[in-house]
C-alpha positions as CSV (number, residue, x, y, z in Angstrom):
1,M,14.2,-7.1,-17.6
2,G,16.3,-6.0,-14.7
3,K,15.3,-4.8,-11.3
4,E,14.6,-1.2,-10.8
5,K,17.2,0.7,-8.8
6,G,16.6,3.3,-6.1
7,F,13.6,1.6,-4.4
8,A,14.8,0.0,-1.2
9,L,12.2,-2.4,0.2
10,T,11.8,-3.7,3.6
11,S,9.1,-6.2,4.6
12,I,5.8,-4.6,5.3
13,R,2.8,-6.7,6.2
14,A,-0.6,-6.0,4.8
15,R,-1.9,-5.4,8.4
16,E,0.7,-2.6,9.0
17,M,-0.1,-1.1,5.6
18,R,-3.8,-1.1,6.2
19,R,-3.4,0.6,9.6
20,F,-1.2,3.3,7.9
21,L,-3.7,3.8,5.1
22,E,-6.6,4.1,7.4
23,R,-4.7,6.7,9.5
24,E,-4.2,8.6,6.2
25,G,-7.9,8.7,5.5
26,Y,-8.5,5.6,3.4
27,V,-11.7,3.6,4.0
28,V,-12.4,0.0,3.1
29,E,-14.8,-0.3,0.2
30,A,-17.6,-2.8,0.8
31,G,-18.1,-5.7,-1.6
32,Q,-16.7,-9.0,-2.5
33,H,-13.2,-8.6,-3.9
34,K,-10.2,-10.8,-4.3
35,H,-8.3,-8.1,-2.5
36,L,-9.1,-5.5,0.2
37,K,-10.0,-2.3,-1.7
38,L,-9.4,1.0,0.0
39,R,-10.5,4.3,-1.4
40,H,-9.7,7.9,-0.6
41,D,-11.7,11.0,-1.6
42,Q,-8.6,12.8,-2.9
43,L,-5.9,10.2,-3.5
44,G,-5.9,7.1,-5.6
45,N,-7.4,3.8,-4.6
46,V,-5.2,0.9,-3.4
47,L,-5.5,-2.9,-3.1
48,L,-4.2,-5.0,-0.2
49,P,-4.2,-8.8,0.1
50,L,-7.1,-10.3,2.2
51,R,-4.7,-12.1,4.5
52,P,-3.3,-9.6,6.9
53,S,0.0,-11.5,7.4
54,D,0.9,-11.4,3.7
55,N,3.9,-9.1,2.8
56,R,3.5,-6.3,0.3
57,S,5.1,-6.9,-3.1
58,H,7.4,-4.5,-4.8
59,V,4.7,-3.8,-7.5
60,A,2.0,-3.2,-4.8
61,L,4.2,-0.8,-2.9
62,K,4.9,1.2,-6.1
63,Q,1.1,1.3,-6.7
64,I,0.5,2.7,-3.2
65,T,3.3,5.3,-3.6
66,R,1.8,6.5,-6.9
67,A,-1.7,6.7,-5.3
68,M,-0.5,8.7,-2.3
69,E,1.9,10.8,-4.4
70,L,4.8,9.9,-2.1
71,A,8.4,8.9,-2.7
72,P,9.0,5.2,-1.9
73,E,11.4,6.2,0.9
74,E,8.8,8.5,2.4
75,L,6.2,5.8,2.4
76,M,8.5,3.3,4.1
77,R,9.5,5.8,6.7
78,R,5.9,6.8,7.5
79,V,4.5,3.2,7.7
80,K,7.0,2.0,10.3
């Protein structure tokens, strides 16, 4: 398996992503989870690592872009 092309990644910490998602209307779902679960009434749910200093993985960023119906480049631009 090769790497996907066209998805430029920069390092985004879970803390930065959580702030961005909360500004976009996501709320933390209460409960005991291995990850921080955020939900949105109209968009898909997303998971973040519990440790805020962890970086987001390529797979996790793709999951967030699908949930928010954004292009990867648009997500990266809006988070920073």
